[in-house]
C-alpha positions in Angstrom: 46.4 -4.1 -58.4 50.5 -3.4 -56.8 53.5 -3.6 -58.3 56.9 -5.0 -57.2 59.4 -5.1 -57.9 61.8 -8.1 -59.4 65.0 -9.2 -61.2 64.5 -11.4 -64.0 66.5 -13.4 -66.1 64.5 -13.3 -69.3 66.8 -16.1 -71.7 69.9 -18.2 -71.0 72.8 -16.4 -70.9 71.1 -13.0 -71.0 71.5 -9.5 -68.7 69.0 -9.4 -66.2 66.2 -7.7 -66.8 64.1 -4.9 -64.2 61.0 -5.4 -64.2 57.0 -4.5 -62.9 55.0 -7.4 -61.9 52.3 -7.4 -59.5 52.4 -9.0 -56.2 51.0 -12.7 -56.4 49.3 -13.8 -54.7 49.6 -17.5 -52.7 48.5 -20.4 -53.3 47.4 -23.9 -52.0 50.5 -24.6 -49.7 52.2 -21.8 -50.1 53.2 -18.3 -48.0 53.8 -14.7 -49.9 57.4 -13.1 -48.6 58.0 -9.8 -48.6 61.8 -10.2 -48.9 64.3 -8.5 -47.2 67.3 -9.7 -48.1 68.8 -12.0 -50.6 72.2 -13.6 -51.3 73.8 -13.9 -54.6 75.0 -17.8 -54.5 78.1 -19.0 -57.7 75.0 -21.5 -57.9 72.7 -18.8 -59.2 75.5 -19.4 -62.5 72.7 -22.1 -62.9 70.4 -20.2 -63.7 71.6 -17.1 -65.3 73.9 -19.3 -67.8 71.3 -21.9 -68.7 73.3 -25.5 -67.5 70.1 -27.3 -67.2 68.5 -28.1 -70.0 65.0 -28.5 -68.8 65.4 -24.7 -67.4 62.5 -22.7 -67.8 62.5 -19.1 -68.3 62.2 -16.1 -67.6 63.0 -16.9 -64.0 64.1 -14.9 -60.9 67.4 -16.0 -59.2 68.2 -16.5 -55.5 68.5 -19.0 -52.6 69.3 -17.0 -49.7 66.3 -15.7 -48.7 65.2 -13.7 -45.6 61.5 -12.2 -45.4 58.5 -11.2 -43.6 55.4 -13.7 -44.2 52.5 -11.7 -45.1 50.7 -14.0 -46.5 49.3 -17.2 -46.5 47.7 -19.4 -49.0 44.2 -21.7 -48.4 45.7 -24.9 -45.8 48.6 -23.0 -43.9 48.2 -23.7 -40.6 51.7 -23.4 -39.4 53.5 -19.7 -40.4 51.9 -16.5 -39.3 51.8 -13.0 -40.9 54.9 -11.4 -39.7 56.8 -14.2 -39.1 60.4 -13.4 -40.3 61.9 -16.4 -42.0 64.2 -17.7 -44.2 64.0 -19.5 -47.6 67.1 -21.6 -49.2 68.2 -24.1 -52.1 65.1 -27.0 -50.8 61.9 -25.2 -51.9 59.5 -27.8 -51.0 59.2 -31.4 -52.1 56.7 -33.6 -53.3 56.2 -36.2 -50.0 55.1 -39.1 -51.9 57.9 -40.3 -53.8 60.6 -43.3 -52.1 62.7 -40.8 -50.2 60.4 -39.0 -49.2 58.4 -41.8 -48.0 61.4 -42.9 -46.1 61.6 -39.1 -44.9 65.0 -38.2 -46.8 62.9 -34.7 -48.4 66.5 -33.3 -49.0 67.0 -36.2 -51.8 63.4 -35.7 -53.0 63.3 -37.3 -56.6 60.7 -33.9 -57.3 62.2 -30.9 -55.3 61.0 -28.2 -55.9 64.7 -25.8 -56.6 64.1 -22.1 -54.8 65.4 -19.7 -58.2 65.4 -22.4 -60.5 62.8 -24.2 -60.8 60.4 -21.5 -58.9 61.1 -18.0 -58.7 63.7 -16.9 -55.9 64.4 -14.0 -54.1 66.0 -11.3 -56.2 62.7 -9.9 -56.0 61.1 -7.6 -53.4 57.5 -10.5 -53.1 58.2 -14.0 -53.4 56.0 -17.0 -52.7 57.6 -19.9 -51.4 56.0 -23.6 -50.1 55.5 -24.2 -46.3 57.2 -26.9 -46.1 60.6 -24.8 -46.9 60.3 -22.0 -44.5 62.5 -21.8 -41.7 62.3 -19.4 -38.6 64.9 -16.1 -38.6 66.7 -15.5 -34.3 65.2 -12.6 -33.1 69.4 -12.1 -32.7 70.3 -12.4 -36.7 70.2 -9.5 -39.1 68.0 -10.6 -42.4 71.5 -10.0 -44.2 73.6 -11.5 -42.3 71.1 -14.7 -42.0 70.7 -14.7 -46.5 73.8 -16.1 -46.9 73.2 -19.8 -44.0 70.5 -20.4 -45.7 72.3 -21.8 -48.7 76.6 -21.3 -47.4 76.0 -21.3 -43.9 73.4 -24.9 -43.9 75.7 -26.6 -46.5 78.9 -26.8 -44.4 77.0 -26.5 -40.7 75.4 -29.5 -42.2 77.5 -31.6 -43.6 79.9 -31.4 -40.2 77.3 -32.0 -37.7 76.5 -35.8 -40.3 80.5 -36.3 -41.0 81.2 -38.4 -37.7 83.8 -35.8 -36.6 83.9 -35.7 -32.6 85.0 -33.4 -30.6 88.6 -33.0 -30.6 89.4 -34.1 -33.7 91.1 -32.8 -36.2 89.0 -30.9 -39.4 90.7 -29.6 -42.3 88.8 -27.1 -44.0 89.9 -26.7 -47.7 89.8 -23.0 -49.1 88.9 -20.0 -47.4 86.2 -18.2 -49.3 82.3 -18.3 -49.7 81.6 -21.5 -47.6 85.0 -21.6 -46.2 85.3 -19.1 -44.2 81.9 -20.5 -42.6 82.9 -23.8 -42.3 86.0 -22.3 -40.3 83.4 -20.9 -37.8 81.2 -24.1 -37.5 84.6 -26.3 -36.9 85.6 -24.7 -34.6 82.5 -23.6 -32.1 82.1 -27.3 -32.5 84.8 -28.1 -30.6 87.1 -29.3 -33.9 90.3 -28.9 -33.6 90.5 -27.0 -37.3 93.4 -26.1 -39.5 92.8 -24.3 -42.9 94.2 -25.0 -46.1 94.7 -21.9 -48.6 96.4 -20.8 -51.9 98.8 -18.6 -50.6 99.9 -16.9 -47.4 96.8 -13.8 -47.3 94.5 -15.7 -45.6 96.0 -16.6 -42.9 95.4 -14.2 -40.5 92.1 -14.0 -41.0 91.6 -18.0 -41.4 93.3 -18.0 -37.6 91.4 -14.7 -36.3 87.7 -17.3 -37.5 89.0 -20.8 -35.5 91.4 -22.4 -37.1 94.8 -23.2 -35.0 97.1 -23.8 -38.3 96.9 -22.3 -41.6 98.3 -24.5 -44.1 99.6 -22.5 -47.8 99.5 -25.1 -50.5 101.7 -22.5 -53.1 104.4 -22.7 -50.1 104.0 -25.9 -48.9 102.7 -30.1 -49.6 99.4 -30.8 -47.6 98.8 -33.9 -47.1 102.2 -34.0 -45.3 101.2 -31.2 -43.7 98.1 -32.5 -42.6 100.1 -35.8 -41.8 102.5 -34.0 -39.3 99.2 -32.9 -37.2 98.1 -36.1 -37.2 96.5 -36.5 -40.9 92.5 -35.2 -40.7 89.5 -37.1 -39.7 87.4 -35.3 -41.9 88.5 -32.6 -44.6 86.0 -30.4 -45.8 86.7 -29.0 -49.5 84.9 -25.7 -50.5 86.7 -24.6 -52.7 86.1 -26.0 -56.3 89.1 -27.2 -57.5 89.3 -30.7 -58.8 92.9 -30.9 -57.7 93.4 -29.3 -55.3 90.6 -31.6 -53.9 92.6 -34.6 -54.8 96.0 -33.8 -52.8 94.2 -33.7 -50.1 93.6 -37.2 -50.0 97.0 -38.5 -49.0 96.7 -36.3 -45.8 93.4 -37.4 -44.0 93.8 -40.1 -40.7 93.1 -43.9 -41.4 90.0 -44.0 -41.8 89.4 -40.2 -42.7 86.5 -37.8 -44.9 87.5 -36.0 -48.0 83.7 -34.5 -47.5 82.8 -32.6 -51.0 80.6 -29.4 -50.6 81.8 -27.2 -53.0 81.5 -28.2 -57.1 84.1 -27.7 -59.6 82.6 -28.6 -63.1 85.8 -31.0 -63.7 85.9 -34.7 -62.4 88.9 -35.7 -59.9 91.4 -38.2 -60.1 92.0 -39.9 -57.1 94.5 -43.3 -56.5 92.1 -46.2 -55.4 95.3 -47.4 -53.4 95.2 -43.9 -50.9 91.3 -44.9 -50.4 91.9 -48.6 -49.8 94.9 -49.6 -48.0 94.1 -46.6 -45.0 89.9 -47.2 -44.9 89.6 -43.6 -46.1 86.3 -42.1 -48.2 85.2 -39.2 -50.1 81.3 -38.2 -49.6 79.0 -35.7 -50.9 77.1 -33.9 -49.2 73.8 -31.2 -50.2 72.3 -28.6 -48.7 69.9 -29.0 -46.3 66.2 -29.8 -45.4 63.9 -26.2 -43.7 64.8 -27.8 -40.4 68.5 -28.1 -40.8 68.0 -24.2 -42.3 66.7 -23.8 -38.7 69.6 -25.3 -36.8 71.9 -23.9 -39.1 70.2 -20.4 -37.8 69.8 -20.8 -34.3 73.7 -22.4 -33.6 75.3 -19.0 -35.4 72.8 -16.7 -33.3 73.8 -19.1 -30.0 78.3 -19.8 -31.5 78.8 -15.9 -32.8 78.8 -17.3 -36.6 78.1 -14.7 -38.8 79.5 -14.9 -42.7 81.2 -11.6 -43.8 79.1 -10.2 -46.5 79.4 -7.4 -48.7 75.7 -5.3 -49.3 73.8 -3.9 -52.9 70.1 -2.4 -53.4 68.2 -4.5 -55.4 68.4 -2.4 -58.4 71.8 -2.7 -58.9 71.9 -6.2 -58.8 73.8 -6.4 -62.2 77.2 -5.3 -60.6 76.5 -7.1 -57.4 76.3 -10.4 -59.7 79.5 -9.2 -61.2 81.2 -8.6 -58.0 79.8 -12.3 -57.0 81.5 -13.8 -60.8 84.5 -11.5 -59.9 85.5 -13.8 -56.8 87.2 -10.6 -55.5 84.2 -10.5 -52.9 84.8 -11.0 -49.2 82.9 -13.2 -49.4 79.6 -13.4 -49.2 77.3 -10.7 -51.7 73.8 -10.1 -50.4 70.7 -7.9 -52.2 68.5 -5.7 -49.9 65.4 -4.2 -50.6 
């Protein structure tokens, strides 16, 4: 049997192991993908550190996958060999739970999670459910498309479902792995975009990405600065800091929404009066389905949205992961095969 190289987490907290495995054969409803690129996401910590007690090991992480379909399992009719596809966090759904029966597949009660409940993209070949695939447009490089399968769809899908209208003031908190994409999507969608960061160093970049204003939270009061601009209809919170998120709420407009896509580990404390008196709201948003990912990719190609990436070969997965974990990457780390 032909072999492939794969980066495996053998148990919670363990270093990556490079292994040779037989190239798998797809089962019913699956396709096999020859992986070209896979982004390393902060959420891969879930597998690396063993954050969930129900995780099964060994496990291959990676949910920002782009590659070529090279084998089809039985019952797969919508894909063919040679298709270039992407796979994100949403690794498939059961079709029978209450959420699925309502067409809300992203909240499927039995959903598969790529790189968490199924082996992911830190490998040369992987298996994916047929309903979890998105078409990757020709104009996108595979390494660029990888992060769009998670950071991209999360920010794009949250913004387009936020209720903000063209011309509204939209603030993006954080100019990092999620935020640098959120700024681009918001600007390309026609919102008036203000970026929020800690320190002056990202101000010029934020404006280059499409923000008309930058608020440095180390130098100014973020809520007061947003009020001067008229208040934010939507504030996309991407930096995982609960206090920094809470500090923005008084800068929301009447009826404004704090839209959380970054996931801090600590709880967020909020004054109820800040919400009640101005009809403000707080909402979380998960990434999206494969169709949402495909919409993200198509819009990114059309509008010229691209992630800022650093590339590493698969065999340097440990260094690549450490670079992501350091917080110094500009801004997404991508494995190439």
